[in-house]
N, CA, C and O atoms as CSV, one atom per row, in Angstrom:
chain,resi,resn,atom,element,x,y,z
A,1,MET,N,N,-1.095,-4.815,-1.618
A,1,MET,CA,C,-2.420,-5.158,-2.424
A,1,MET,C,C,-2.621,-6.799,-1.382
A,1,MET,O,O,-3.476,-7.287,-0.643
A,2,VAL,N,N,-0.650,-7.333,-2.142
A,2,VAL,CA,C,-0.791,-9.125,-1.993
A,2,VAL,C,C,-1.610,-9.268,-0.049
A,2,VAL,O,O,-2.538,-9.809,0.551
A,3,ALA,N,N,-0.495,-8.399,0.162
A,3,ALA,CA,C,-0.723,-8.843,1.818
A,3,ALA,C,C,-2.073,-8.149,2.128
A,3,ALA,O,O,-2.813,-8.939,2.713
A,4,LEU,N,N,-2.570,-7.085,1.956
A,4,LEU,CA,C,-4.285,-6.677,2.586
A,4,LEU,C,C,-5.214,-8.005,1.984
A,4,LEU,O,O,-6.090,-8.462,2.719
A,5,ARG,N,N,-4.969,-8.650,0.513
A,5,ARG,CA,C,-5.827,-10.007,0.165
A,5,ARG,C,C,-5.583,-11.250,1.061
A,5,ARG,O,O,-6.488,-12.083,1.100
A,6,ASN,N,N,-4.392,-11.475,1.825
A,6,ASN,CA,C,-4.070,-12.297,1.812
A,6,ASN,C,C,-3.758,-11.737,3.472
A,6,ASN,O,O,-2.645,-11.469,3.924
A,7,PRO,N,N,-5.363,-11.635,4.368
A,7,PRO,CA,C,-4.718,-11.449,6.199
A,7,PRO,C,C,-4.531,-11.899,6.711
A,7,PRO,O,O,-4.669,-11.532,7.878
A,8,ASN,N,N,-3.965,-13.306,6.391
A,8,ASN,CA,C,-3.612,-14.684,7.662
A,8,ASN,C,C,-2.422,-15.079,6.599
A,8,ASN,O,O,-2.204,-16.291,6.575
A,9,LEU,N,N,-1.777,-14.450,5.895
A,9,LEU,CA,C,-0.078,-15.084,5.175
A,9,LEU,C,C,0.845,-14.026,5.329
A,9,LEU,O,O,2.052,-14.194,5.156
A,10,TYR,N,N,0.132,-12.494,5.777
A,10,TYR,CA,C,1.575,-11.765,5.823
A,10,TYR,C,C,1.994,-11.363,7.205
A,10,TYR,O,O,1.031,-10.998,7.880
A,11,SER,N,N,2.953,-11.329,7.720
A,11,SER,CA,C,3.610,-10.713,9.262
A,11,SER,C,C,4.041,-8.933,8.831
A,11,SER,O,O,4.344,-7.990,9.563
A,12,SER,N,N,3.912,-9.026,7.487
A,12,SER,CA,C,4.986,-7.728,7.612
A,12,SER,C,C,4.387,-7.109,6.112
A,12,SER,O,O,3.695,-7.775,5.343
A,13,CYS,N,N,4.752,-5.892,5.912
A,13,CYS,CA,C,3.993,-5.311,3.899
A,13,CYS,C,C,4.600,-4.352,4.216
A,13,CYS,O,O,4.474,-3.827,5.323
A,14,SER,N,N,5.669,-3.782,2.967
A,14,SER,CA,C,6.040,-2.505,2.574
A,14,SER,C,C,6.202,-2.217,1.501
A,14,SER,O,O,6.208,-3.282,0.885
A,15,ALA,N,N,6.395,-1.154,0.603
A,15,ALA,CA,C,6.266,-0.936,-0.760
A,15,ALA,C,C,7.298,0.441,-0.573
A,15,ALA,O,O,7.294,1.199,0.396
A,16,PHE,N,N,8.382,0.553,-2.071
A,16,PHE,CA,C,8.614,1.268,-2.277
A,16,PHE,C,C,7.461,2.301,-3.479
A,16,PHE,O,O,7.069,1.526,-4.351
A,17,SER,N,N,7.045,3.338,-3.641
A,17,SER,CA,C,6.265,3.779,-4.692
A,17,SER,C,C,5.303,3.052,-5.096
A,17,SER,O,O,5.389,2.542,-6.213
A,18,PRO,N,N,4.102,2.822,-4.245
A,18,PRO,CA,C,3.134,1.785,-4.636
A,18,PRO,C,C,2.177,2.658,-5.163
A,18,PRO,O,O,2.000,3.755,-4.633
A,19,ILE,N,N,1.408,2.231,-6.344
A,19,ILE,CA,C,0.307,2.836,-7.111
A,19,ILE,C,C,-0.605,2.273,-6.025
A,19,ILE,O,O,-1.121,1.167,-6.189
A,20,ALA,N,N,-0.854,3.091,-4.764
A,20,ALA,CA,C,-2.239,2.568,-4.271
A,20,ALA,C,C,-3.471,2.696,-4.215
A,20,ALA,O,O,-4.163,2.139,-3.363
A,21,VAL,N,N,-4.123,3.819,-5.564
A,21,VAL,CA,C,-5.458,3.357,-5.727
A,21,VAL,C,C,-5.556,2.970,-7.139
A,21,VAL,O,O,-6.272,3.713,-7.811
A,22,PRO,N,N,-5.035,2.032,-7.720
A,22,PRO,CA,C,-4.849,1.643,-8.973
A,22,PRO,C,C,-5.860,2.305,-10.314
A,22,PRO,O,O,-5.600,2.993,-11.300
A,23,SER,N,N,-7.622,1.448,-9.532
A,23,SER,CA,C,-8.612,2.027,-10.106
A,23,SER,C,C,-8.704,3.617,-10.310
A,23,SER,O,O,-9.891,3.845,-10.541
A,24,LYS,N,N,-8.116,4.589,-10.324
A,24,LYS,CA,C,-8.200,5.735,-10.150
A,24,LYS,C,C,-6.996,6.284,-11.160
A,24,LYS,O,O,-7.117,6.987,-12.164
A,25,ALA,N,N,-5.999,5.824,-10.662
A,25,ALA,CA,C,-4.479,6.319,-12.069
A,25,ALA,C,C,-4.483,6.039,-13.113
A,25,ALA,O,O,-4.745,4.847,-13.277
A,26,PRO,N,N,-4.298,6.619,-14.036
A,26,PRO,CA,C,-3.742,6.292,-15.353
A,26,PRO,C,C,-3.552,4.482,-15.488
A,26,PRO,O,O,-4.322,3.551,-15.722
A,27,TRP,N,N,-2.452,4.584,-15.270
A,27,TRP,CA,C,-1.428,3.234,-15.492
A,27,TRP,C,C,-2.570,2.034,-14.874
A,27,TRP,O,O,-3.194,1.485,-15.781
A,28,GLY,N,N,-2.729,1.819,-14.229
A,28,GLY,CA,C,-4.194,1.066,-13.687
A,28,GLY,C,C,-5.100,0.831,-14.090
A,28,GLY,O,O,-5.511,-0.328,-14.147
A,29,ILE,N,N,-5.970,2.198,-14.668
A,29,ILE,CA,C,-6.807,1.709,-15.555
A,29,ILE,C,C,-6.675,1.227,-16.967
A,29,ILE,O,O,-7.450,0.586,-17.678
A,30,LYS,N,N,-5.753,1.603,-17.128
A,30,LYS,CA,C,-4.962,0.712,-18.550
A,30,LYS,C,C,-5.121,-0.234,-18.459
A,30,LYS,O,O,-5.806,-0.987,-19.151
A,31,ALA,N,N,-4.187,-0.524,-17.088
A,31,ALA,CA,C,-3.692,-2.050,-16.751
A,31,ALA,C,C,-5.002,-3.078,-16.819
A,31,ALA,O,O,-4.994,-4.118,-17.478
A,32,PHE,N,N,-6.002,-2.662,-16.113
A,32,PHE,CA,C,-7.438,-2.958,-15.084
A,32,PHE,C,C,-8.347,-3.513,-16.450
A,32,PHE,O,O,-9.238,-4.344,-16.623
A,33,SER,N,N,-7.869,-2.911,-16.983
A,33,SER,CA,C,-9.312,-2.477,-18.243
A,33,SER,C,C,-8.671,-4.238,-19.220
A,33,SER,O,O,-9.338,-5.218,-19.554
A,34,ALA,N,N,-6.995,-3.916,-19.411
A,34,ALA,CA,C,-6.606,-4.892,-20.789
A,34,ALA,C,C,-6.986,-6.653,-19.648
A,34,ALA,O,O,-7.197,-7.830,-19.941
A,35,TYR,N,N,-6.938,-6.257,-18.997
A,35,TYR,CA,C,-6.793,-7.653,-17.922
A,35,TYR,C,C,-7.757,-8.250,-17.439
A,35,TYR,O,O,-8.070,-9.430,-17.278
A,36,LEU,N,N,-8.419,-6.765,-17.117
A,36,LEU,CA,C,-9.751,-7.404,-15.715
A,36,LEU,C,C,-10.959,-7.182,-16.688
A,36,LEU,O,O,-12.157,-7.181,-16.404
A,37,GLY,N,N,-10.452,-7.024,-17.712
A,37,GLY,CA,C,-12.357,-6.110,-18.485
A,37,GLY,C,C,-12.488,-4.762,-18.219
A,37,GLY,O,O,-11.539,-4.021,-17.962
A,38,GLU,N,N,-14.240,-4.261,-18.306
A,38,GLU,CA,C,-14.256,-2.590,-18.505
A,38,GLU,C,C,-14.983,-2.381,-16.592
A,38,GLU,O,O,-14.663,-1.469,-15.830
A,39,ASP,N,N,-15.835,-3.369,-16.316
A,39,ASP,CA,C,-15.912,-3.530,-15.269
A,39,ASP,C,C,-15.266,-3.029,-14.302
A,39,ASP,O,O,-14.299,-3.768,-14.125
A,40,ARG,N,N,-15.241,-1.798,-13.231
A,40,ARG,CA,C,-14.721,-1.504,-12.426
A,40,ARG,C,C,-15.070,-2.046,-10.901
A,40,ARG,O,O,-14.342,-1.909,-9.918
A,41,THR,N,N,-16.253,-2.639,-10.941
A,41,THR,CA,C,-16.223,-3.493,-9.582
A,41,THR,C,C,-15.324,-4.375,-9.233
A,41,THR,O,O,-14.826,-4.518,-8.117
A,42,THR,N,N,-15.036,-5.197,-10.556
A,42,THR,CA,C,-13.929,-6.117,-10.111
A,42,THR,C,C,-12.345,-5.875,-10.311
A,42,THR,O,O,-11.469,-6.730,-10.444
A,43,TRP,N,N,-12.218,-4.378,-10.292
A,43,TRP,CA,C,-10.875,-3.656,-10.060
A,43,TRP,C,C,-11.075,-3.810,-8.539
A,43,TRP,O,O,-10.306,-4.499,-7.868
A,44,LEU,N,N,-11.832,-3.335,-8.158
A,44,LEU,CA,C,-11.584,-3.584,-6.280
A,44,LEU,C,C,-10.287,-4.752,-5.442
A,44,LEU,O,O,-9.374,-4.623,-4.626
A,45,GLN,N,N,-10.830,-5.724,-6.138
A,45,GLN,CA,C,-10.203,-6.681,-5.364
A,45,GLN,C,C,-8.302,-6.622,-5.637
A,45,GLN,O,O,-7.407,-7.329,-5.174
A,46,TYR,N,N,-8.279,-5.581,-6.478
A,46,TYR,CA,C,-6.583,-5.533,-6.396
A,46,TYR,C,C,-6.495,-4.099,-6.319
A,46,TYR,O,O,-5.689,-3.488,-7.021
A,47,ASP,N,N,-7.328,-3.476,-5.453
A,47,ASP,CA,C,-7.260,-1.477,-5.459
A,47,ASP,C,C,-6.533,-1.704,-3.604
A,47,ASP,O,O,-7.289,-2.068,-2.704
A,48,ALA,N,N,-5.143,-1.438,-3.359
A,48,ALA,CA,C,-5.057,-1.676,-2.083
A,48,ALA,C,C,-5.529,-0.521,-1.022
A,48,ALA,O,O,-5.397,-0.682,0.192
A,49,SER,N,N,-6.370,1.238,-1.886
A,49,SER,CA,C,-7.492,1.874,-1.299
A,49,SER,C,C,-8.535,1.330,-0.639
A,49,SER,O,O,-9.018,1.607,0.459
A,50,HIS,N,N,-8.896,0.309,-1.656
A,50,HIS,CA,C,-10.563,-0.425,-1.334
A,50,HIS,C,C,-9.943,-1.310,-0.015
A,50,HIS,O,O,-10.112,-0.997,1.163
A,51,LEU,N,N,-9.114,-2.605,-0.552
A,51,LEU,CA,C,-9.016,-3.822,1.054
A,51,LEU,C,C,-8.399,-3.411,2.136
A,51,LEU,O,O,-8.397,-4.103,3.155
A,52,ILE,N,N,-7.546,-1.754,2.039
A,52,ILE,CA,C,-7.524,-1.460,3.446
A,52,ILE,C,C,-9.147,-1.023,4.169
A,52,ILE,O,O,-9.013,-0.957,5.391
A,53,THR,N,N,-10.064,-0.831,3.891
A,53,THR,CA,C,-11.069,-0.550,4.499
A,53,THR,C,C,-11.713,-1.685,5.051
A,53,THR,O,O,-12.450,-1.393,5.992
A,54,THR,N,N,-11.635,-3.695,4.565
A,54,THR,CA,C,-12.305,-4.005,4.760
A,54,THR,C,C,-10.833,-5.220,5.735
A,54,THR,O,O,-11.150,-6.205,6.402
A,55,TYR,N,N,-9.671,-4.850,5.569
A,55,TYR,CA,C,-8.271,-4.956,5.972
A,55,TYR,C,C,-8.962,-5.773,7.705
A,55,TYR,O,O,-9.344,-4.909,8.494
A,56,THR,N,N,-9.093,-7.182,8.196
A,56,THR,CA,C,-8.948,-7.436,9.166
A,56,THR,C,C,-7.886,-8.447,10.024
A,56,THR,O,O,-8.123,-9.114,11.031
A,57,GLY,N,N,-6.671,-8.317,9.277
A,57,GLY,CA,C,-6.021,-9.479,9.416
A,57,GLY,C,C,-4.573,-8.330,10.680
A,57,GLY,O,O,-4.637,-7.181,11.117
A,58,ASP,N,N,-3.426,-9.498,10.826
A,58,ASP,CA,C,-3.144,-9.577,11.450
A,58,ASP,C,C,-2.032,-8.255,11.321
A,58,ASP,O,O,-1.232,-8.248,12.257
A,59,LEU,N,N,-1.927,-7.624,10.757
A,59,LEU,CA,C,-0.046,-6.395,10.718
A,59,LEU,C,C,-1.196,-5.583,11.628
A,59,LEU,O,O,-2.403,-5.381,11.763
A,60,GLU,N,N,-0.036,-5.320,12.076
A,60,GLU,CA,C,0.437,-3.833,13.044
A,60,GLU,C,C,0.715,-2.677,12.470
A,60,GLU,O,O,0.598,-1.637,13.118
A,61,SER,N,N,1.211,-2.669,10.889
A,61,SER,CA,C,1.485,-1.651,10.330
A,61,SER,C,C,2.135,-2.080,8.816
A,61,SER,O,O,2.670,-3.187,8.763
A,62,ILE,N,N,2.112,-1.314,7.682
A,62,ILE,CA,C,2.842,-0.854,7.047
A,62,ILE,C,C,3.015,0.410,6.695
A,62,ILE,O,O,2.376,1.455,6.819
A,63,MET,N,N,4.844,-0.186,5.847
A,63,MET,CA,C,5.616,1.144,5.634
A,63,MET,C,C,5.517,0.970,4.264
A,63,MET,O,O,5.440,-0.035,3.558
A,64,ILE,N,N,5.542,2.699,3.930
A,64,ILE,CA,C,5.571,2.938,2.123
A,64,ILE,C,C,6.431,4.279,2.337
A,64,ILE,O,O,6.272,5.277,3.040
A,65,ASP,N,N,7.384,3.877,1.447
A,65,ASP,CA,C,8.000,5.294,0.896
A,65,ASP,C,C,8.082,5.611,-0.676
A,65,ASP,O,O,8.385,5.063,-1.736
A,66,ILE,N,N,7.620,6.844,-0.167
A,66,ILE,CA,C,7.868,8.018,-1.856
A,66,ILE,C,C,8.728,8.817,-1.609
A,66,ILE,O,O,9.099,9.275,-0.529
A,67,GLY,N,N,9.133,9.035,-2.841
A,67,GLY,CA,C,10.350,10.076,-3.441
A,67,GLY,C,C,8.920,12.018,-3.681
A,67,GLY,O,O,7.990,12.324,-4.428
A,68,THR,N,N,9.600,12.619,-2.625
A,68,THR,CA,C,9.319,13.762,-3.005
A,68,THR,C,C,9.024,14.284,-4.413
A,68,THR,O,O,7.975,14.833,-4.753
A,69,ASN,N,N,10.574,13.929,-5.539
A,69,ASN,CA,C,10.666,14.081,-6.647
A,69,ASN,C,C,9.836,13.217,-7.502
A,69,ASN,O,O,9.643,13.658,-8.635
A,70,ASP,N,N,9.411,12.317,-7.271
A,70,ASP,CA,C,8.628,11.379,-7.942
A,70,ASP,C,C,7.947,11.522,-8.866
A,70,ASP,O,O,6.776,11.656,-8.509
A,71,PRO,N,N,8.128,11.582,-10.322
A,71,PRO,CA,C,7.453,11.941,-11.479
A,71,PRO,C,C,5.999,11.643,-11.359
A,71,PRO,O,O,5.165,12.408,-11.845
A,72,PHE,N,N,5.577,10.252,-10.550
A,72,PHE,CA,C,4.355,10.141,-10.952
A,72,PHE,C,C,3.752,10.078,-9.208
A,72,PHE,O,O,3.008,9.121,-9.000
A,73,LEU,N,N,3.928,10.692,-8.401
A,73,LEU,CA,C,3.629,11.200,-7.321
A,73,LEU,C,C,2.524,11.438,-7.111
A,73,LEU,O,O,2.042,10.724,-6.231
A,74,LYS,N,N,1.656,12.385,-7.678
A,74,LYS,CA,C,-0.088,12.632,-7.630
A,74,LYS,C,C,-0.558,12.153,-8.824
A,74,LYS,O,O,-1.768,12.379,-8.829
A,75,GLN,N,N,-0.011,11.246,-10.519
A,75,GLN,CA,C,-1.215,11.389,-11.185
A,75,GLN,C,C,-1.333,9.791,-10.684
A,75,GLN,O,O,-2.401,9.266,-10.371
A,76,GLN,N,N,-0.037,9.124,-10.669
A,76,GLN,CA,C,-0.421,7.636,-10.468
A,76,GLN,C,C,0.207,7.157,-8.860
A,76,GLN,O,O,0.131,5.967,-8.556
A,77,LEU,N,N,0.557,7.728,-8.299
A,77,LEU,CA,C,0.745,6.465,-6.879
A,77,LEU,C,C,-0.651,7.108,-5.653
A,77,LEU,O,O,-1.080,6.347,-4.786
A,78,CYS,N,N,-1.143,8.431,-5.785
A,78,CYS,CA,C,-2.411,8.608,-4.932
A,78,CYS,C,C,-2.291,8.418,-3.774
A,78,CYS,O,O,-3.177,7.713,-3.291
A,79,ILE,N,N,-1.589,8.742,-3.156
A,79,ILE,CA,C,-1.045,8.142,-1.647
A,79,ILE,C,C,-1.936,9.264,-1.065
A,79,ILE,O,O,-2.243,8.939,0.082
A,80,ASP,N,N,-2.304,10.084,-1.298
A,80,ASP,CA,C,-3.009,11.238,-0.379
A,80,ASP,C,C,-4.665,10.076,-0.071
A,80,ASP,O,O,-4.866,9.580,1.037
A,81,GLU,N,N,-5.520,9.879,-1.125
A,81,GLU,CA,C,-6.426,9.262,-1.594
A,81,GLU,C,C,-6.463,7.941,-0.431
A,81,GLU,O,O,-7.363,7.639,0.352
A,82,PHE,N,N,-5.075,7.279,-0.664
A,82,PHE,CA,C,-5.096,5.579,0.231
A,82,PHE,C,C,-5.314,5.939,1.829
A,82,PHE,O,O,-5.979,5.275,2.623
A,83,LEU,N,N,-4.706,6.957,2.056
A,83,LEU,CA,C,-4.410,7.550,3.365
A,83,LEU,C,C,-5.969,8.084,3.700
A,83,LEU,O,O,-6.410,7.977,4.844
A,84,LYS,N,N,-6.669,8.596,2.749
A,84,LYS,CA,C,-8.113,9.446,3.473
A,84,LYS,C,C,-8.561,7.422,3.448
A,84,LYS,O,O,-8.860,7.002,4.566
A,85,ALA,N,N,-8.582,6.639,2.609
A,85,ALA,CA,C,-9.523,5.776,2.291
A,85,ALA,C,C,-9.156,4.224,3.775
A,85,ALA,O,O,-9.797,3.178,3.874
A,86,TRP,N,N,-8.094,4.624,4.564
A,86,TRP,CA,C,-7.123,4.236,5.514
A,86,TRP,C,C,-8.025,4.194,6.713
A,86,TRP,O,O,-8.295,3.251,7.457
A,87,GLY,N,N,-8.558,5.859,6.724
A,87,GLY,CA,C,-9.139,5.963,7.980
A,87,GLY,C,C,-10.606,5.370,8.318
A,87,GLY,O,O,-11.380,5.515,9.264
A,88,GLY,N,N,-10.629,4.702,7.218
A,88,GLY,CA,C,-12.604,3.873,7.583
A,88,GLY,C,C,-12.355,2.704,7.859
A,88,GLY,O,O,-13.404,2.144,7.541
A,89,ILE,N,N,-11.456,1.681,8.361
A,89,ILE,CA,C,-10.916,0.706,8.508
A,89,ILE,C,C,-12.058,0.337,9.087
A,89,ILE,O,O,-12.606,1.010,9.960
A,90,ALA,N,N,-12.667,-1.183,8.471
A,90,ALA,CA,C,-13.528,-1.982,9.529
A,90,ALA,C,C,-13.336,-2.588,10.716
A,90,ALA,O,O,-12.195,-2.951,10.999
A,91,SER,N,N,-14.609,-2.850,11.794
A,91,SER,CA,C,-14.025,-4.072,12.864
A,91,SER,C,C,-13.651,-5.444,12.539
A,91,SER,O,O,-14.344,-6.017,11.697
A,92,THR,N,N,-12.799,-5.984,12.996
A,92,THR,CA,C,-12.369,-7.040,12.959
A,92,THR,C,C,-14.013,-7.635,13.631
A,92,THR,O,O,-14.961,-6.946,14.009
A,93,THR,N,N,-13.886,-9.059,13.592
A,93,THR,CA,C,-14.913,-10.060,14.527
A,93,THR,C,C,-14.977,-10.351,16.228
A,93,THR,O,O,-15.740,-11.119,16.814
A,94,ASP,N,N,-14.037,-9.573,16.742
A,94,ASP,CA,C,-13.892,-9.419,18.366
A,94,ASP,C,C,-14.128,-8.196,18.753
A,94,ASP,O,O,-13.851,-7.893,19.913
A,95,GLY,N,N,-14.726,-7.166,17.808
A,95,GLY,CA,C,-14.891,-5.777,18.113
A,95,GLY,C,C,-14.158,-5.095,18.199
A,95,GLY,O,O,-14.552,-3.963,18.480
A,96,LYS,N,N,-12.919,-5.254,18.057
A,96,LYS,CA,C,-11.518,-4.351,18.039
A,96,LYS,C,C,-11.650,-3.583,16.741
A,96,LYS,O,O,-12.144,-4.113,15.745
A,97,LYS,N,N,-11.141,-2.140,16.751
A,97,LYS,CA,C,-10.893,-1.418,15.703
A,97,LYS,C,C,-9.571,-2.163,15.026
A,97,LYS,O,O,-8.462,-2.212,15.558
A,98,GLY,N,N,-9.995,-2.843,13.488
A,98,GLY,CA,C,-8.629,-3.226,12.880
A,98,GLY,C,C,-7.876,-1.887,12.379
A,98,GLY,O,O,-7.951,-1.387,11.257
A,99,LYS,N,N,-7.420,-1.609,13.061
A,99,LYS,CA,C,-6.566,-0.321,12.657
A,99,LYS,C,C,-5.175,-1.013,12.204
A,99,LYS,O,O,-4.492,-1.796,12.864
A,100,VAL,N,N,-4.995,-0.635,11.213
A,100,VAL,CA,C,-3.259,-1.056,10.325
A,100,VAL,C,C,-2.709,0.340,11.009
A,100,VAL,O,O,-3.520,1.256,11.140
A,101,ASP,N,N,-1.251,0.537,11.479
A,101,ASP,CA,C,-0.399,1.977,11.252
A,101,ASP,C,C,0.099,1.831,10.052
A,101,ASP,O,O,0.728,0.867,9.616
A,102,VAL,N,N,-0.263,3.046,9.391
A,102,VAL,CA,C,0.590,3.543,8.278
A,102,VAL,C,C,1.574,4.145,8.053
A,102,VAL,O,O,1.420,5.278,8.508
A,103,ILE,N,N,2.608,4.029,7.560
A,103,ILE,CA,C,4.448,4.715,7.994
A,103,ILE,C,C,4.557,5.411,6.471
A,103,ILE,O,O,5.096,4.925,5.477
A,104,VAL,N,N,4.094,6.288,6.560
A,104,VAL,CA,C,4.485,7.126,5.159
A,104,VAL,C,C,6.186,8.052,5.286
A,104,VAL,O,O,6.382,8.965,6.087
A,105,ASN,N,N,6.968,7.656,4.544
A,105,ASN,CA,C,8.425,7.790,4.588
A,105,ASN,C,C,8.477,9.011,3.049
A,105,ASN,O,O,8.987,8.712,1.969
A,106,MET,N,N,7.875,10.220,3.340
A,106,MET,CA,C,8.558,11.341,2.188
A,106,MET,C,C,9.726,11.246,2.547
A,106,MET,O,O,10.151,11.183,3.701
A,107,ARG,N,N,10.711,11.220,0.868
A,107,ARG,CA,C,12.009,11.424,0.777
A,107,ARG,C,C,12.362,12.298,0.619
A,107,ARG,O,O,13.532,12.017,0.357
A,108,GLU,N,N,12.246,13.911,0.516
A,108,GLU,CA,C,12.887,14.840,0.106
A,108,GLU,C,C,13.972,14.654,-1.242
A,108,GLU,O,O,15.163,14.348,-1.172
A,109,GLY,N,N,13.259,14.906,-2.339
A,109,GLY,CA,C,14.299,15.293,-3.596
A,109,GLY,C,C,14.671,14.534,-3.915
A,109,GLY,O,O,15.712,14.593,-4.570
A,110,TYR,N,N,13.757,12.801,-3.523
A,110,TYR,CA,C,14.254,11.508,-4.398
A,110,TYR,C,C,13.266,11.464,-5.424
A,110,TYR,O,O,12.091,11.662,-5.118
A,111,ASP,N,N,13.625,11.204,-6.722
A,111,ASP,CA,C,12.481,10.172,-7.807
A,111,ASP,C,C,11.987,8.333,-7.700
A,111,ASP,O,O,11.668,7.648,-6.729
A,112,HIS,N,N,12.072,8.120,-8.666
A,112,HIS,CA,C,11.230,6.584,-9.003
A,112,HIS,C,C,12.729,6.038,-9.757
A,112,HIS,O,O,12.871,5.854,-10.966
A,113,SER,N,N,13.830,5.829,-8.644
A,113,SER,CA,C,15.280,5.183,-9.222
A,113,SER,C,C,15.554,4.342,-8.808
A,113,SER,O,O,15.247,4.150,-7.631
A,114,TYR,N,N,16.446,3.146,-9.693
A,114,TYR,CA,C,17.246,2.498,-8.486
A,114,TYR,C,C,17.726,3.188,-7.350
A,114,TYR,O,O,17.542,2.789,-6.200
A,115,TRP,N,N,18.365,4.260,-7.666
A,115,TRP,CA,C,18.947,4.818,-6.491
A,115,TRP,C,C,18.401,5.114,-4.765
A,115,TRP,O,O,18.858,4.976,-3.631
A,116,TYR,N,N,17.114,5.610,-5.443
A,116,TYR,CA,C,16.255,6.002,-4.750
A,116,TYR,C,C,16.114,4.549,-3.751
A,116,TYR,O,O,16.458,4.718,-2.581
A,117,ILE,N,N,15.834,3.733,-3.973
A,117,ILE,CA,C,15.567,2.215,-3.094
A,117,ILE,C,C,16.240,1.919,-3.115
A,117,ILE,O,O,16.066,1.133,-2.183
A,118,GLN,N,N,17.509,1.688,-3.508
A,118,GLN,CA,C,19.007,1.043,-2.656
A,118,GLN,C,C,19.420,2.356,-1.989
A,118,GLN,O,O,20.614,2.338,-1.690
A,119,THR,N,N,18.628,3.781,-1.583
A,119,THR,CA,C,19.608,4.543,-0.370
A,119,THR,C,C,18.476,3.960,0.958
A,119,THR,O,O,18.643,4.099,2.169
A,120,PHE,N,N,17.442,3.357,0.317
A,120,PHE,CA,C,16.166,2.895,1.762
A,120,PHE,C,C,16.214,1.886,1.635
A,120,PHE,O,O,15.447,1.570,2.545
A,121,ILE,N,N,16.702,0.411,0.941
A,121,ILE,CA,C,16.432,-0.294,1.421
A,121,ILE,C,C,16.533,-0.968,2.520
A,121,ILE,O,O,15.770,-1.792,3.024
A,122,ASP,N,N,17.860,-0.421,2.962
A,122,ASP,CA,C,17.793,-1.064,4.304
A,122,ASP,C,C,16.805,-1.023,5.752
A,122,ASP,O,O,16.451,-1.985,6.433
A,123,GLU,N,N,16.525,0.328,5.939
A,123,GLU,CA,C,15.298,0.498,6.694
A,123,GLU,C,C,13.843,-0.302,6.238
A,123,GLU,O,O,12.880,-0.261,7.004
A,124,HIS,N,N,13.771,-0.975,5.027
A,124,HIS,CA,C,13.039,-1.766,4.953
A,124,HIS,C,C,13.213,-2.897,4.991
A,124,HIS,O,O,12.205,-3.552,5.254
A,125,LEU,N,N,14.273,-3.531,4.805
A,125,LEU,CA,C,14.746,-4.789,6.076
A,125,LEU,C,C,14.764,-4.825,7.538
A,125,LEU,O,O,14.541,-5.783,8.279
A,126,ALA,N,N,15.106,-3.462,7.865
A,126,ALA,CA,C,15.247,-3.280,9.453
A,126,ALA,C,C,14.048,-3.528,9.497
A,126,ALA,O,O,14.016,-4.738,9.721
A,127,TYR,N,N,12.617,-3.019,9.401
A,127,TYR,CA,C,11.445,-3.258,9.552
A,127,TYR,C,C,10.601,-4.488,9.292
A,127,TYR,O,O,9.650,-4.829,9.996
A,128,HIS,N,N,11.040,-5.126,8.210
A,128,HIS,CA,C,10.722,-6.695,8.149
A,128,HIS,C,C,11.471,-7.404,9.359
A,128,HIS,O,O,11.068,-8.191,10.217
A,129,ALA,N,N,12.274,-7.034,9.196
A,129,ALA,CA,C,13.315,-8.281,10.835
A,129,ALA,C,C,12.464,-8.119,11.802
A,129,ALA,O,O,11.873,-9.050,12.348
A,130,LYS,N,N,12.289,-6.447,12.199
A,130,LYS,CA,C,11.795,-6.617,13.577
A,130,LYS,C,C,10.424,-6.789,13.226
A,130,LYS,O,O,10.201,-7.713,14.008
A,131,ASN,N,N,9.413,-6.619,12.689
A,131,ASN,CA,C,7.864,-7.240,12.573
A,131,ASN,C,C,8.366,-8.891,12.789
A,131,ASN,O,O,8.131,-9.372,13.898
A,132,LEU,N,N,8.840,-9.501,12.072
A,132,LEU,CA,C,8.779,-11.254,11.615
A,132,LEU,C,C,9.477,-11.214,13.304
A,132,LEU,O,O,9.154,-12.143,14.044
A,133,SER,N,N,10.151,-10.433,13.694
A,133,SER,CA,C,10.988,-11.404,15.148
A,133,SER,C,C,9.931,-11.344,16.155
A,133,SER,O,O,10.163,-11.873,17.243
A,134,ARG,N,N,8.425,-10.588,15.887
A,134,ARG,CA,C,7.663,-11.503,17.334
A,134,ARG,C,C,6.672,-12.848,17.057
A,134,ARG,O,O,6.116,-13.576,17.878
A,135,ILE,N,N,6.669,-12.904,15.150
A,135,ILE,CA,C,6.244,-14.409,15.379
A,135,ILE,C,C,6.814,-15.391,16.620
A,135,ILE,O,O,6.423,-16.554,16.716
């Protein structure tokens, strides 16, 4: 969400088990209601599934890692809804499609634990090193 809200500040972006549609996930609804109030339109500025539809920055890709045994997969992470939203990215000012590749790694048998992140953090570091070497 932070990289999508600040398109000129980030050259690389990845996430482990993100709550990709917080405006519709139970945790996000609870948090947004408490911190931002009941007007759901104000929530969209913090919702990655909304932000990806208007993103026009320079990110070439976003890498997402999710464990298939994550207890939050269906109700909280909502990755399918994020990917559906991603299909409609807005055009940039130069007329080209502002397309960001979204790489989703579904890790069979992994959950939402420290061990899951520990197992795949090296891949995220290599991904960022590759992206940052282009600048």
